[in-house]
DSSP file (Angstrom, degrees, kcal/mol; ACC not computed):
  #  RESIDUE AA STRUCTURE BP1 BP2  ACC     N-H-->O    O-->H-N    N-H-->O    O-->H-N    TCO  KAPPA ALPHA  PHI   PSI    X-CA   Y-CA   Z-CA
    1    1 A M              0   0    0      0, 0.0     2,-0.5     0, 0.0     0, 0.0   0.000 360.0 360.0 360.0 139.8  -32.2   14.2   10.1
    2    2 A N        -     0   0    0      2,-0.0     2,-0.5     0, 0.0     0, 0.0  -0.966 360.0-166.6-115.3 119.7  -31.3   11.4   12.4
    3    3 A F        -     0   0    0     -2,-0.5     2,-0.6     2,-0.0     0, 0.0  -0.894  11.0-147.7-104.7 132.3  -27.7   10.3   12.4
    4    4 A R        -     0   0    0     -2,-0.5     2,-0.5     2,-0.0    -2,-0.0  -0.891  15.4-161.0 -98.2 118.6  -26.7    7.1   14.1
    5    5 A I        +     0   0    0     -2,-0.6     2,-0.3     2,-0.0    -2,-0.0  -0.867  13.8 177.4-103.7 130.9  -23.2    7.4   15.6
    6    6 A T        -     0   0    0     -2,-0.5    -2,-0.0     1,-0.0     0, 0.0  -0.845  31.1-171.5-128.2 164.6  -21.3    4.2   16.4
    7    7 A A        +     0   0    0     -2,-0.3    -1,-0.0     0, 0.0    -2,-0.0   0.003  69.0  92.9-137.1  25.0  -17.9    3.1   17.7
    8    8 A D  S    S-     0   0    0      2,-0.0     3,-0.2     0, 0.0    -2,-0.0   0.558  81.6-132.7-101.8  -8.7  -18.2   -0.6   17.1
    9    9 A G        -     0   0    0      1,-0.2     2,-0.2     2,-0.1     5,-0.0   0.852  29.9-164.1  60.7  34.2  -16.7   -1.0   13.6
   10   10 A D     >  -     0   0    0      1,-0.2     4,-2.2     2,-0.1    -1,-0.2  -0.329  13.2-148.1 -57.2 118.7  -19.7   -3.1   12.6
   11   11 A E  H  > S+     0   0    0      1,-0.2     4,-3.0     2,-0.2     5,-0.2   0.836  94.7  56.6 -60.6 -35.8  -18.6   -4.9    9.4
   12   12 A R  H  > S+     0   0    0      2,-0.2     4,-2.2     1,-0.2    -1,-0.2   0.934 108.9  45.6 -63.8 -45.7  -22.2   -4.9    8.0
   13   13 A D  H  > S+     0   0    0      2,-0.2     4,-2.0     1,-0.2    -2,-0.2   0.933 115.5  47.1 -60.8 -46.5  -22.4   -1.1    8.2
   14   14 A I  H  X S+     0   0    0     -4,-2.2     4,-2.6     1,-0.2    -2,-0.2   0.923 111.7  50.2 -62.8 -45.7  -18.9   -0.7    6.7
   15   15 A D  H  X S+     0   0    0     -4,-3.0     4,-2.8     1,-0.2    -1,-0.2   0.879 108.1  53.4 -62.0 -39.0  -19.6   -3.2    3.9
   16   16 A E  H  X S+     0   0    0     -4,-2.2     4,-2.0    -5,-0.2    -1,-0.2   0.931 112.2  43.4 -63.2 -45.1  -22.9   -1.4    3.0
   17   17 A I  H  X S+     0   0    0     -4,-2.0     4,-2.6     2,-0.2     5,-0.2   0.918 113.6  52.3 -65.7 -42.7  -21.2    2.0    2.7
   18   18 A Y  H  X S+     0   0    0     -4,-2.6     4,-3.0     1,-0.2    -2,-0.2   0.926 109.8  48.4 -58.4 -46.4  -18.3    0.4    0.8
   19   19 A E  H  X S+     0   0    0     -4,-2.8     4,-2.4     2,-0.2    -1,-0.2   0.885 111.5  49.7 -64.5 -38.7  -20.7   -1.2   -1.7
   20   20 A M  H  X S+     0   0    0     -4,-2.0     4,-2.0    -5,-0.2    -1,-0.2   0.929 114.5  44.5 -64.3 -44.4  -22.6    2.0   -2.3
   21   21 A L  H  X S+     0   0    0     -4,-2.6     4,-3.0     2,-0.2    -2,-0.2   0.913 112.7  51.6 -66.2 -42.7  -19.4    3.9   -2.9
   22   22 A K  H  X S+     0   0    0     -4,-3.0     4,-2.8    -5,-0.2     5,-0.2   0.924 109.5  49.8 -59.9 -45.5  -18.0    1.2   -5.1
   23   23 A E  H  X S+     0   0    0     -4,-2.4     4,-1.6     1,-0.2    -1,-0.2   0.920 113.5  46.3 -59.9 -44.7  -21.1    1.2   -7.2
   24   24 A Y  H  X S+     0   0    0     -4,-2.0     4,-0.7     2,-0.2    -2,-0.2   0.942 113.5  48.6 -62.7 -48.0  -21.0    4.9   -7.6
   25   25 A N  H >X S+     0   0    0     -4,-3.0     4,-1.9     1,-0.2     3,-1.1   0.919 110.1  50.7 -60.4 -45.5  -17.3    5.0   -8.4
   26   26 A I  H 3< S+     0   0    0     -4,-2.8    -1,-0.2     1,-0.3    -2,-0.2   0.858 109.2  51.8 -63.0 -34.7  -17.6    2.2  -11.0
   27   27 A S  H 3< S+     0   0    0     -4,-1.6    -1,-0.3    -5,-0.2    -2,-0.2   0.636 119.8  34.8 -76.5 -11.9  -20.4    4.1  -12.8
   28   28 A N  H << S+     0   0    0     -3,-1.1     2,-0.2    -4,-0.7    -2,-0.2   0.546 104.8  69.2-121.1 -10.2  -18.4    7.3  -12.9
   29   29 A R  S  < S-     0   0    0     -4,-1.9     3,-0.1    -5,-0.1     2,-0.0  -0.672  88.7 -87.3-108.9 165.7  -14.7    6.4  -13.5
   30   30 A E        -     0   0    0     -2,-0.2     2,-0.1     1,-0.1    -1,-0.1  -0.340  58.6 -88.7 -65.5 152.8  -12.9    5.0  -16.4
   31   31 A E        +     0   0    0     -4,-0.1     2,-0.3    27,-0.0    -1,-0.1  -0.405  63.2 146.7 -67.9 133.7  -12.8    1.2  -16.5
   32   32 A S        -     0   0    0     -2,-0.1     2,-0.3    -3,-0.1    -3,-0.0  -0.957  37.2-127.3-163.5 149.7   -9.9   -0.4  -14.7
   33   33 A K        -     0   0    0     -2,-0.3    25,-1.0     2,-0.0     2,-0.6  -0.793   9.7-139.7-103.3 144.8   -9.2   -3.6  -12.7
   34   34 A N  E     -A   57   0A   0     -2,-0.3    23,-0.2    23,-0.2    -2,-0.0  -0.925  24.7-172.9 -94.9 118.8   -7.8   -3.9   -9.2
   35   35 A V  E     -A   56   0A   0     21,-2.7    21,-2.4    -2,-0.6    -2,-0.0  -0.958  20.8-127.5-117.3 116.1   -5.4   -6.9   -9.4
   36   36 A P  E     -A   55   0A   0      0, 0.0     2,-0.4     0, 0.0    19,-0.3  -0.165  21.3-161.0 -59.5 152.7   -4.0   -8.1   -6.0
   37   37 A L  E     +A   54   0A   0     17,-2.3    17,-2.2     2,-0.0     2,-0.4  -0.991  12.4 173.6-138.3 127.8   -0.2   -8.5   -5.6
   38   38 A G  E     +A   53   0A   0     -2,-0.4     2,-0.4    15,-0.2    15,-0.2  -0.996   5.7 178.5-136.4 131.5    1.6  -10.5   -3.0
   39   39 A I  E     -A   52   0A   0     13,-2.6    13,-2.7    -2,-0.4     2,-0.4  -0.995  14.6-173.9-132.3 125.0    5.3  -11.2   -2.7
   40   40 A Y  E     -A   51   0A   0     -2,-0.4     2,-0.6    11,-0.2    11,-0.2  -0.936  23.1-153.1-129.1 143.4    6.5  -13.2    0.3
   41   41 A Y  E     +A   50   0A   0      9,-2.7     8,-3.2    -2,-0.4     9,-1.6  -0.971  31.8 176.0-111.4 117.8    9.9  -14.3    1.7
   42   42 A E  E     -A   48   0A   0     -2,-0.6     6,-0.2     6,-0.2     2,-0.1  -0.856  26.8-122.4-126.2 155.4    9.4  -17.5    3.7
   43   43 A D    >   -     0   0    0      4,-2.1     3,-2.1    -2,-0.3    -1,-0.1  -0.206  50.5 -82.3 -83.2-176.0   11.6  -20.0    5.5
   44   44 A E  T 3  S+     0   0    0      1,-0.3    -1,-0.1     2,-0.1    -2,-0.0   0.653 131.9  54.6 -65.4 -14.9   11.9  -23.7    4.7
   45   45 A N  T 3  S-     0   0    0      2,-0.1    -1,-0.3     0, 0.0     3,-0.1   0.172 119.8-108.9-101.0  15.8    8.7  -24.3    6.8
   46   46 A N    <   +     0   0    0     -3,-2.1     2,-0.5     1,-0.2    -2,-0.1   0.735  68.0 151.3  62.5  25.5    6.7  -21.7    4.8
   47   47 A R        -     0   0    0      1,-0.0    -4,-2.1     2,-0.0    -1,-0.2  -0.776  50.4-116.6 -86.3 126.8    6.7  -19.3    7.7
   48   48 A K  E     +A   42   0A   0     -2,-0.5    -6,-0.2    -6,-0.2     3,-0.1  -0.443  39.6 167.9 -68.6 130.0    6.6  -15.7    6.5
   49   49 A L  E    S-     0   0A   0     -8,-3.2    20,-2.3     1,-0.4     2,-0.3   0.580  70.6  -4.0-111.0 -22.6    9.6  -13.7    7.4
   50   50 A A  E     +AB  41  68A   0     -9,-1.6    -9,-2.7    18,-0.2    -1,-0.4  -0.974  68.3 163.9-162.6 160.7    8.9  -10.7    5.1
   51   51 A G  E     -AB  40  67A   0     16,-2.7    16,-2.7    -2,-0.3     2,-0.4  -0.975  25.9-139.0-176.3 164.7    6.4   -9.7    2.5
   52   52 A L  E     -AB  39  66A   0    -13,-2.7   -13,-2.6    -2,-0.3     2,-0.4  -0.999  19.3-175.7-134.6 130.8    4.8   -7.0    0.4
   53   53 A T  E     +AB  38  65A   0     12,-2.8    11,-2.3    -2,-0.4    12,-2.0  -0.946  26.7 107.8-124.8 151.4    1.1   -6.8   -0.4
   54   54 A G  E     -AB  37  63A   0    -17,-2.2   -17,-2.3    -2,-0.4     2,-0.3  -0.913  47.7-107.6 179.2-152.0   -0.7   -4.4   -2.6
   55   55 A E  E     -AB  36  62A   0      7,-2.0     7,-3.3   -19,-0.3     2,-0.4  -0.984  14.5-122.2-159.2 159.4   -2.5   -4.1   -6.0
   56   56 A T  E     -AB  35  61A   0    -21,-2.4   -21,-2.7    -2,-0.3     2,-0.4  -0.930  28.5-179.2-105.7 139.7   -2.1   -2.8   -9.4
   57   57 A F  E >   -AB  34  60A   0      3,-3.0     3,-2.1    -2,-0.4     2,-0.3  -0.901  57.5 -55.3-143.0 105.3   -4.9   -0.5  -10.5
   58   58 A G  T 3  S-     0   0    0    -25,-1.0   -26,-0.0    -2,-0.4   -25,-0.0  -0.458 125.3 -10.8  61.3-123.0   -4.8    1.0  -14.0
   59   59 A N  T 3  S+     0   0    0     -2,-0.3    36,-2.6    35,-0.1    37,-2.3   0.364 122.2  91.4 -84.5   3.4   -1.4    2.6  -14.4
   60   60 A W  E <   -Bc  57  96A   0     -3,-2.1    -3,-3.0    34,-0.2     2,-0.6  -0.840  58.3-155.0-117.7 137.6   -0.5    2.4  -10.7
   61   61 A L  E     -Bc  56  97A   0     35,-2.3    37,-2.5    -2,-0.4     2,-0.6  -0.932  21.9-163.1 -93.2 124.1    1.2    0.0   -8.3
   62   62 A C  E     -Bc  55  98A   0     -7,-3.3    -7,-2.0    -2,-0.6     2,-0.6  -0.940   4.8-153.9-113.6 110.1   -0.3    0.6   -4.9
   63   63 A V  E     +B   54   0A   0     35,-2.7    37,-0.5    -2,-0.6    -9,-0.3  -0.735  17.9 174.0 -84.0 120.6    1.9   -0.8   -2.1
   64   64 A H  E     +     0   0A   0    -11,-2.3     2,-0.4    -2,-0.6   -10,-0.2   0.903  64.7   5.2 -90.6 -52.5   -0.3   -1.5    0.9
   65   65 A Y  E     +B   53   0A   0    -12,-2.0   -12,-2.8     2,-0.0     2,-0.4  -0.998  52.6 178.3-138.9 136.2    2.1   -3.3    3.3
   66   66 A L  E     +B   52   0A   0     -2,-0.4     2,-0.4   -14,-0.2   -14,-0.2  -0.970  16.7 171.0-134.1 121.0    5.8   -4.0    3.2
   67   67 A F  E     -B   51   0A   0    -16,-2.7   -16,-2.7    -2,-0.4     2,-0.4  -0.995  14.1-175.8-135.1 137.6    7.3   -5.8    6.3
   68   68 A V  E     -B   50   0A   0     -2,-0.4   -18,-0.2   -18,-0.2     5,-0.1  -0.999  35.5-111.6-129.8 128.6   10.7   -7.3    7.0
   69   69 A S    >>  -     0   0    0    -20,-2.3     3,-2.2    -2,-0.4     4,-0.6  -0.250  32.9-114.0 -55.4 144.9   11.5   -9.2   10.2
   70   70 A E  G >4 S+     0   0    0      1,-0.3     3,-1.0     2,-0.2    -1,-0.1   0.834 114.2  57.4 -55.1 -37.7   13.9   -7.3   12.3
   71   71 A N  G 34 S+     0   0    0      1,-0.2    -1,-0.3     3,-0.0    -2,-0.1   0.622 109.0  47.6 -71.6 -10.5   16.7   -9.9   12.0
   72   72 A L  G X4>S+     0   0    0     -3,-2.2     3,-1.1   -23,-0.2     5,-0.6   0.452  84.4 116.5-105.7  -3.4   16.5   -9.5    8.1
   73   73 A R  T <<5S+     0   0    0     -3,-1.0    -4,-0.0    -4,-0.6    -3,-0.0  -0.320  74.9  23.7 -68.8 150.9   16.6   -5.8    7.9
   74   74 A E  T 3 5S+     0   0    0      1,-0.1    -1,-0.2    -2,-0.0    -4,-0.0   0.676  98.7  98.1  68.2  19.8   19.6   -4.1    6.2
   75   75 A K  T < 5S-     0   0    0     -3,-1.1    -2,-0.1     0, 0.0    -1,-0.1   0.223 102.5-100.1-119.5  11.8   20.2   -7.3    4.2
   76   76 A G  T  >5S+     0   0    0     -4,-0.0     4,-2.2     3,-0.0     5,-0.1   0.441  90.0 117.4  89.0  -0.7   18.5   -6.4    1.0
   77   77 A V  H  ><S+     0   0    0     -5,-0.6     4,-2.4     2,-0.2     5,-0.2   0.944  78.1  46.2 -67.0 -47.2   15.2   -8.3    1.6
   78   78 A G  H  > S+     0   0    0     -6,-0.2     4,-2.5     1,-0.2     5,-0.2   0.909 113.3  49.7 -61.4 -42.8   13.0   -5.2    1.6
   79   79 A S  H  > S+     0   0    0      1,-0.2     4,-2.8     2,-0.2    -1,-0.2   0.901 110.1  51.6 -62.2 -40.6   14.7   -3.9   -1.6
   80   80 A G  H  X S+     0   0    0     -4,-2.2     4,-2.4     2,-0.2    -2,-0.2   0.903 110.1  48.5 -62.9 -41.7   14.2   -7.3   -3.2
   81   81 A L  H  X S+     0   0    0     -4,-2.4     4,-2.3     2,-0.2    -2,-0.2   0.932 114.1  45.5 -63.1 -45.8   10.5   -7.2   -2.4
   82   82 A L  H  X S+     0   0    0     -4,-2.5     4,-2.6     2,-0.2     5,-0.2   0.911 112.8  50.2 -66.4 -42.1   10.1   -3.7   -3.7
   83   83 A D  H  X S+     0   0    0     -4,-2.8     4,-2.5     1,-0.2    -1,-0.2   0.916 111.1  49.4 -61.0 -43.0   12.0   -4.4   -6.8
   84   84 A A  H  X S+     0   0    0     -4,-2.4     4,-2.5    -5,-0.2    -2,-0.2   0.900 111.3  49.5 -64.1 -40.4   10.0   -7.6   -7.5
   85   85 A A  H  X S+     0   0    0     -4,-2.3     4,-2.4     2,-0.2    -2,-0.2   0.920 112.3  47.1 -64.5 -43.6    6.7   -5.6   -7.0
   86   86 A E  H  X S+     0   0    0     -4,-2.6     4,-2.2     2,-0.2    -2,-0.2   0.896 112.0  50.8 -65.4 -39.6    7.8   -2.9   -9.4
   87   87 A S  H  X S+     0   0    0     -4,-2.5     4,-1.9     2,-0.2    -2,-0.2   0.929 112.3  45.9 -63.3 -46.1    8.9   -5.4  -12.0
   88   88 A E  H  X S+     0   0    0     -4,-2.5     4,-1.5     1,-0.2    -2,-0.2   0.891 110.5  54.4 -64.1 -39.3    5.6   -7.2  -11.8
   89   89 A A  H  <>S+     0   0    0     -4,-2.4     5,-2.9     1,-0.2    -1,-0.2   0.900 106.7  51.1 -61.6 -41.1    3.7   -3.9  -12.0
   90   90 A K  H ><5S+     0   0    0     -4,-2.2     3,-1.7     1,-0.2    -1,-0.2   0.907 106.9  53.7 -62.8 -41.0    5.6   -3.0  -15.1
   91   91 A K  H 3<5S+     0   0    0     -4,-1.9    -1,-0.2     1,-0.3    -2,-0.2   0.830 107.0  52.9 -60.9 -31.2    4.6   -6.4  -16.6
   92   92 A R  T 3<5S-     0   0    0     -4,-1.5    -1,-0.3    -5,-0.1    -2,-0.2   0.404 127.9-100.9 -85.6   2.5    1.0   -5.5  -15.8
   93   93 A G  T < 5 +     0   0    0     -3,-1.7    -3,-0.2     1,-0.3    -2,-0.1   0.601  68.0 154.5  93.0  12.0    1.4   -2.2  -17.7
   94   94 A C      < -     0   0    0     -5,-2.9    -1,-0.3    -6,-0.1   -34,-0.2  -0.455  24.8-177.7 -76.2 147.5    1.9    0.2  -14.7
   95   95 A K        +     0   0    0    -36,-2.6    42,-2.9    -2,-0.1     2,-0.3   0.515  66.5  36.0-114.5 -15.2    3.7    3.4  -15.1
   96   96 A Y  E     -cD  60 136A   0    -37,-2.3   -35,-2.3    40,-0.3     2,-0.3  -0.909  60.9-148.3-139.9 161.8    3.7    4.7  -11.5
   97   97 A A  E     -cD  61 135A   0     38,-2.3    38,-1.8    -2,-0.3     2,-0.4  -0.967   9.1-165.4-132.3 151.4    3.9    3.5   -7.9
   98   98 A F  E     +cD  62 134A   0    -37,-2.5   -35,-2.7    -2,-0.3     2,-0.3  -0.997  14.6 158.8-137.1 138.8    2.3    4.8   -4.7
   99   99 A V  E     - D   0 133A   0     34,-2.1    34,-3.2    -2,-0.4     2,-0.3  -0.985  20.5-154.5-153.3 151.7    3.1    4.1   -1.1
  100  100 A D  E     + D   0 132A   0    -37,-0.5     2,-0.3    -2,-0.3    32,-0.2  -0.973  17.3 174.1-127.7 151.5    2.6    5.7    2.3
  101  101 A T  E     - D   0 131A   0     30,-2.3    30,-3.4    -2,-0.3     2,-0.1  -0.991  30.2-111.8-152.0 150.2    4.6    5.2    5.4
  102  102 A F  E >   - D   0 130A   0     -2,-0.3     3,-1.6    28,-0.2     4,-0.5  -0.454  35.5-110.3 -80.5 159.3    4.9    6.6    9.0
  103  103 A S  T 3  S+     0   0    0     26,-2.3    27,-0.1     1,-0.3    -1,-0.1   0.781 119.2  52.1 -62.6 -26.9    7.9    8.6   10.0
  104  104 A F  T 3  S+     0   0    0     25,-0.3    -1,-0.3     2,-0.1    24,-0.0   0.499 109.6  54.9 -86.5  -3.4    9.1    5.8   12.3
  105  105 A Q  S <  S-     0   0    0     -3,-1.6    -2,-0.1     3,-0.0     3,-0.1   0.781 118.4 -40.9 -95.6 -95.4    8.8    3.2    9.5
  106  106 A A     >  +     0   0    0     -4,-0.5     4,-1.9     1,-0.1     5,-0.2  -0.073  68.9 134.2-139.6  39.7   10.7    3.7    6.2
  107  107 A P  H  > S+     0   0    0      0, 0.0     4,-2.1     0, 0.0     5,-0.2   0.926  85.8  47.1 -56.9 -43.5   10.7    7.2    4.6
  108  108 A E  H  > S+     0   0    0      1,-0.2     4,-2.4     2,-0.2     5,-0.1   0.851 107.1  58.0 -68.1 -33.6   14.4    7.0    3.9
  109  109 A F  H  > S+     0   0    0      2,-0.2     4,-1.0     1,-0.2    -1,-0.2   0.939 109.5  43.6 -59.3 -48.7   14.0    3.5    2.4
  110  110 A Y  H  <>S+     0   0    0     -4,-1.9     5,-2.5     1,-0.2     3,-0.4   0.890 112.2  52.4 -68.5 -38.4   11.5    4.7   -0.2
  111  111 A K  H ><5S+     0   0    0     -4,-2.1     3,-2.0     1,-0.2    -1,-0.2   0.920 105.8  55.5 -60.6 -42.6   13.6    7.8   -1.0
  112  112 A K  H 3<5S+     0   0    0     -4,-2.4    -1,-0.2     1,-0.3    -2,-0.2   0.788 105.8  53.4 -59.4 -28.2   16.6    5.6   -1.6
  113  113 A H  T 3<5S-     0   0    0     -4,-1.0    -1,-0.3    -3,-0.4    -2,-0.2   0.178 128.8 -94.4 -96.1  16.4   14.5    3.7   -4.1
  114  114 A G  T < 5S+     0   0    0     -3,-2.0    22,-0.3     1,-0.3     2,-0.3   0.561  74.2 146.8  89.7   8.7   13.6    6.8   -6.1
  115  115 A Y      < -     0   0    0     -5,-2.5     2,-0.4    -6,-0.1    -1,-0.3  -0.588  35.8-147.3 -80.2 141.7   10.2    7.6   -4.5
  116  116 A K  E     -E  134   0A   0     18,-3.1    18,-2.2    -2,-0.3     2,-0.3  -0.912  17.5-118.6-111.0 133.9    9.4   11.3   -4.2
  117  117 A E  E     +E  133   0A   0     -2,-0.4    16,-0.3    16,-0.2     3,-0.1  -0.542  28.8 178.7 -71.7 128.9    7.3   12.7   -1.4
  118  118 A V  E     -     0   0A   0     14,-3.1     2,-0.3     1,-0.4    15,-0.2   0.711  65.0 -20.4-103.8 -28.2    4.1   14.2   -2.6
  119  119 A F  E     -E  132   0A   0     13,-1.2    13,-2.4     2,-0.0    -1,-0.4  -0.960  53.5-142.2-170.0 165.4    2.7   15.2    0.8
  120  120 A T  E     -E  131   0A   0     -2,-0.3     2,-0.7    11,-0.2    11,-0.2  -0.997  14.1-137.6-134.6 135.8    2.9   14.6    4.5
  121  121 A L  E     -E  130   0A   0      9,-2.8     9,-1.7    -2,-0.4     3,-0.5  -0.855  29.7-149.2 -88.6 116.1    0.2   14.5    7.2
  122  122 A E  S    S+     0   0    0     -2,-0.7     7,-0.2     1,-0.2     6,-0.1  -0.490  73.4  18.4 -82.9 156.1    1.7   16.4   10.2
  123  123 A E  S    S-     0   0    0      5,-0.5    -1,-0.2     4,-0.3     6,-0.2   0.904  91.2-166.7  50.8  49.3    0.8   15.5   13.8
  124  124 A Y  S    S-     0   0    0      4,-2.5    -1,-0.2    -3,-0.5     2,-0.1  -0.965  71.0 -12.7-117.7 121.7   -0.5   12.1   12.7
  125  125 A P  S    S-     0   0    0      0, 0.0    -1,-0.2     0, 0.0    -3,-0.0  -0.938 139.3 -44.9 -77.2 -23.1   -2.1   10.6   14.7
  126  126 A Y  S    S-     0   0    0     -2,-0.1    -2,-0.1     3,-0.0    -4,-0.0   0.577 128.3  -0.8-129.5 -53.0   -0.9   13.1   17.3
  127  127 A T  S    S+     0   0    0     -4,-0.1    -4,-0.3    -3,-0.1    -3,-0.0   0.486 111.5  80.1-122.8  -7.4    2.8   13.8   17.1
  128  128 A G        -     0   0    0     -6,-0.1    -4,-2.5    -5,-0.1    -5,-0.5  -0.055  68.6-121.4 -89.9-167.4    4.0   11.7   14.2
  129  129 A K        -     0   0    0     -6,-0.2   -26,-2.3    -7,-0.2     2,-0.5  -0.981   6.1-152.1-137.3 149.0    4.0   12.1   10.5
  130  130 A R  E     -DE 102 121A   0     -9,-1.7    -9,-2.8    -2,-0.3     2,-0.3  -0.987  20.1-156.1-123.4 119.7    2.5   10.0    7.6
  131  131 A H  E     -DE 101 120A   0    -30,-3.4   -30,-2.3    -2,-0.5     2,-0.5  -0.748   4.6-155.9-101.7 141.1    4.4   10.4    4.4
  132  132 A Y  E     -DE 100 119A   0    -13,-2.4   -14,-3.1    -2,-0.3   -13,-1.2  -0.970  16.9-176.7-118.8 128.6    3.0    9.8    0.9
  133  133 A Y  E     -DE  99 117A   0    -34,-3.2   -34,-2.1    -2,-0.5     2,-0.3  -0.901  11.5-171.0-126.9 149.8    5.3    8.9   -2.0
  134  134 A T  E     -DE  98 116A   0    -18,-2.2   -18,-3.1    -2,-0.3     2,-0.3  -0.929   4.4-168.0-131.6 162.5    5.0    8.3   -5.7
  135  135 A K  E     -D   97   0A   0    -38,-1.8   -38,-2.3    -2,-0.3     2,-0.6  -0.990  23.3-126.8-148.7 140.4    7.5    7.0   -8.3
  136  136 A E  E      D   96   0A   0     -2,-0.3   -40,-0.3   -22,-0.3   -41,-0.0  -0.805 360.0 360.0 -86.3 124.5    7.6    6.8  -12.0
  137  137 A L              0   0    0    -42,-2.9   -41,-0.2    -2,-0.6    -1,-0.1   0.457 360.0 360.0 -86.1 360.0    8.3    3.3  -13.1
């Protein structure tokens, strides 16, 4: 066997593997749609100050990114974004939510909103932690 090892992040290579995996997964899992979700907080010039991106997938809301500008933190913006995402997910038929966060980001924020830790990657990437949470909606 000959293995080609790269460190270039070539999009073509990545896309080919992704498409092969996607084809396999679709042929073997129950039918479900991935529907993107974006919620943004913008100023009067449409400049993003905060936002949440993710998707709904079957019964699940999957939060990919939640960011709030530092000057808006502790003012309810993040809670508003998360509440709006959960509300929209429920409208789409979701029963659960999933998110992961680093230890320096927002573990306490998600716990405050009813998320339960399901596991943690220790020493990630070297000395930190990456926390994984779920919530029943």
